[in-house]
N, C-alpha and C positions, 0 to 999 in steps of 0.2 A: 818399197824400193827393192828391185831385184838385183841380184848379184850377176856379174858377167861370168858365166861358167868357163870361158876360155882363159880369162885373166887369172881366176882363182885367187887364193890367198897367198901372198908372198911373205917373205920373212920380215918385211918392214912394217907389217901390220901391228897395230897397237891396241891394247885394252887400257882404258883410263877410268879410275875412280876419282871423279872430280868432287872432292869433299869440301865442306865448309872450313875445316881446320887443316886438312892435308890433301895433297894430290898425289896419287900413285899412278905410275905408268909401267905397264908390262909390255915388253917387246917380244914378239914371237921368236923363239929360238935363243933368247938371251935371259929371260926372266924379268924381275922387277929392276928397272934401270933408273927410275926416279921415285923418290919417297921424300917429298919436301912439303913444308907448310904452304898453304894457299895464301901467300902474302907477297905483295909487290911494293917496292919503294920507288917513288917518283918525285920530281920537283913539282911544287905547287904551280898550277896554271899550265901544266904540261901533261894532262891526263890522257892524251892520245898515245902516250908511251914512247915518244921520240927520245926521251932522256931517262931511260930506265936506269936506276942506280943499283938495284939489287932485286933478286927474286928468290923465294924459298927461305931456307934457313937464315941466310945472311939478312934478308929483309925482315924476318921475324925478330931478329936480335935488335932491330932498329925500332920496333914498336914501343912508343912512349919515351924514346930516347933521341928523337931527331930534332935538329934545329928548325926554326920556323919555316924555312923555305923547302923543307923535305917532308913528305908525308908517306907513311907506311899504310897501305890499303889492303884490307881483306875483301876481295871482289865477290866472294861467295857468302851468302847469308841464308840461313835455314835450308841449306842444301841446294839452293838455286842461285842463278846469276843476279847479283845486285848491281854490278858495274860491268857493263858489256865490254867496253873498250879495254879495260884493264884485264878482264878475263881472257880476252883474245890475245893480248900481249903475253900473259902468263902461259897460256896454252902453247903459243908459238915457241916460247923459250923452252918449255919442257919437251915438246915434240922434237925440236932441233937437238936438244941434249940426248934424247933417246936414240937419235941417229947420228951421234958424234958430230953435231953441228953441220950436217949436210943439208943445205936449204933446198936442194932440188928434189929431195925425196918427198913423194906425196902418198902417205900411207892411207889404208883403210883403217878406220878407228871405231871401236866399240866403246861407248861411254855409259857408265852406270848412273842413273838418275833416281831421285827419291820417288816414293809412291805418290800418286796424286798430283804430279806436276801438270800445270795447265798447258794448253797448246802453245800459248805465248812463250812460256818458259822452255818448252821443248824446242821451239823454233830458235830461241836465243842461244841454247846450247849448240844446236846444229850449225847455226850461222857463225858462232865463235870458232868452232872447230874447222869449218870450211875456210874462214878467213885466216886461220892459223896454218893452213896448208894441207888439210885432209882431202883425199880424193873422194871418199865416201864416208858417211857417218851413220852409225846405227846406234839407237838408244835402247837399253834394256833396264828393267827395274832393279834397283839396288838389292831388294829382298830376294829376287830371283837369282841374281849374281851371287849373293851371300849363301844361298842354299846350295848352289853348285860348288862354290868355294869350300863349303863344309862337307862336300861329297855326299849329299843327301840324295836319295833315289827320287828325284823330282818328277820323272816321267811315269812312275808307278802309281797305281790307285791307292795311295796311302798318305797319311797326313804328315806333312813336313812344316813345322811352325818355327819361323825365324823371328827373333826379336833383335832388331838392329838399332843400336843406340849410338848415334854419331854426335858431332859437336852441335849441329843445328836442329836435327830431327830425331825422333824415335819412331821406328816403323815396326809394325807387327803384321806378318803375312802368313796365311795358311795356304800352302802350295800342294797341289795334287795333279797328276796327269799332265804335267808340263804347263800348268796354268795357275793363276792366283784365284783361289776359291773365295777368300775374304781377306781384305787388308784394311789396316787402319794406321793413320799417321798423326803424330802431334808434333808441333814445332817446339819441343822441349828436348834439350840434350845437354851435353857437357858445357856449352857456352853459358846457358842459363844458370847452371850450378856455380860457375866461376863468378858470374855477376852477383849471385846471392851471397857468396862468401865475401866478395869485395864490399858490398853494401853493409853487411853485418859488421865487419871490422870497422868500417867508417862510422856507422851509427852508434855502436856500443863502446868502441875504444878510441874514437876521434883520431883514427889513424887512416891515412889515405895510402892505399897500395894499388899497384897496377894489375891488370887482368892476368898478365903472365905470372905474377906472384900468387894471385888467387888460384890459378891453375896448378901451380906447384904445391900449394897448401892442399888442394883436393887430391892430387896424386900421392902426396907424401903421407898425410894423416887422415884423409877422408875415408869414410866407410859407410856402407848402406845398412849395416846391421851391427848391433853392439857386440863387442868382444870383451873378454875378461881383462885384457891388458889395455890400459889407456896410453895412447901415443901422443907425443907433444912435439912441436917444432917452433923455432923462433922465426918471427916475421918482422921484416924491416920496412919502414915507410915514413911518411911525413906526418908529424903531429899537427892536426888541424887547429889546435889552440895556440901553440907557440910557433908553429911554422918550422920547427927544428926536426931533423930526422931522429926517429927513435925506434926501439925494438920492443916487441911483446911476444909472449909465449901463448900459443893457442893449442888446444887439444882436440883429439878425434871426436869426443862427445859433442863438443861445441860445433864442430864442422858438420857433423851428421844432422844436428838439429836445423842448421841453416839450409841444408839442401833437401830437407824432408818434403818441402812443397813440390820440388821437381821430381823426387822419387815417387811421391803419391800420384803425380800426373802420369808417370811411366806405368805404374801398377794399374791405374785405372784404364789406360789404353790397352794393356794386355788383357785385363778382365773383360772388357767390352768385346775384344776380338774372340776370346774363348766362348763368350755367350752366343756369338753369332756363327760359330763353327757348326756345320751340319753334324747331327748326332753320330752318323757312321764314322766320320773322321774324328769326332771327340773320343770315340772308343780307342782309336790309335794313340791319341794324346796321352792316355793313362800310362801306356808303355813307353812311348818315345819321348814325350815331354817337349820342352822348349829348347831351342838352340840359340844361345846368346852370342852376339857378335857386335863389331863396331868398337871404337875407342872407349865408349862408356862401359863396355863389358869388363874393363880392367879396374873399375872402381871396386875396392875391396868389399867382399861379402855381398855384392849385388845379386849373385846367384843364390846365396842363402836367403836373402829377402824375398826373391821371386818364388823360391821353393816354399817358404813359409806362407806366402800369400795365396799361392795357387794350388798347393799340395800336389804339384807335378814334378817329375824329374827335370832338372835344368842342367844343360851341358854348355860350357863355354867352348867355342871353337878353338882349334889349336893355336891360331895366331889371329885374334879378332881384328887387328888393325889392317891386315892384308887379305882377309877372307873375300871381300867384295871384288877386289881387282883380280884375285886368282880365279874366281868364278867367271868373271867377264873374259879372262884369258882362255878359259876352257871352251868358250863359245867360238873362239877363233878357229878351233879344229873341228867344229861340229856345224856344218853348213845347214842341214835340215833343222836343227834346233834353233839356230839363229833366225831363220825365216819364221819359225813358229812363235818366238818370244819377242821379236823386235817390236817396239812401240811405234804406232802410226804417227 
């Protein structure tokens, strides 16, 4: 898709990180104007979005708390669109918010998508953005956007290795000379860890908790590598035997054991990517190491675990949650690079 050189890029253009857990929108000249959970609350039987009750943070607070006629939906799964109509509604809402609810503005939009998305998934993202009011839509790989957000020299003949751990996917990409030399993706991320914690507490303590509570456990006491200090927190839920609400105390050691399967899958993905990296670029890896980004990078001691397993330097980007959208935003100002890295 060619850009119109006369129109150029105006200040209403947007960069979007359409994530499984959160959607971030960067408006040119304004910065990040939307940072909200990818959740929409609608009435049952009205999935076309005519009666949207809430979007983003307000909708996420409704997860697991709604009456029977209201449903809170996460329209993104494993980094791609699972519910087209709700995604379109959510995008339209966020685009209007980015432009102070001006419905006549039709921006050009750059959207970061996961590695290895199919043509069908790409078309779904484009069509959702078109239907939400975009004038033109450009797709770039999340790993490429993350590398630019981390200010790595992606156009130079040197190895830039990104490990992007999101809610739905973990992606490892080796980037050099403005292109992806090797990439590998696995549909394991923060969501799978939350599910593992929820199932463990249900199976071993007969306590039913929601996924939001499981996520809070992961964030509060979860870690990827053992520490000297044992951390504990109280968890509230429903006793499956008596049906009465109760509370238990869970510690960081217990949580780490429950997410070990997901951590092993991430480590394995990184190892395979390193094994497939050309030897000349592998030499760069010894000095530069891995760059860790995405919400999963915030799991305590994940960088320590990767360092121990790979014997390479591991650097967490300055703000892992916004690295991708900042990188996509940088492309707004770099027309030649956009033409080079846009996905077909």
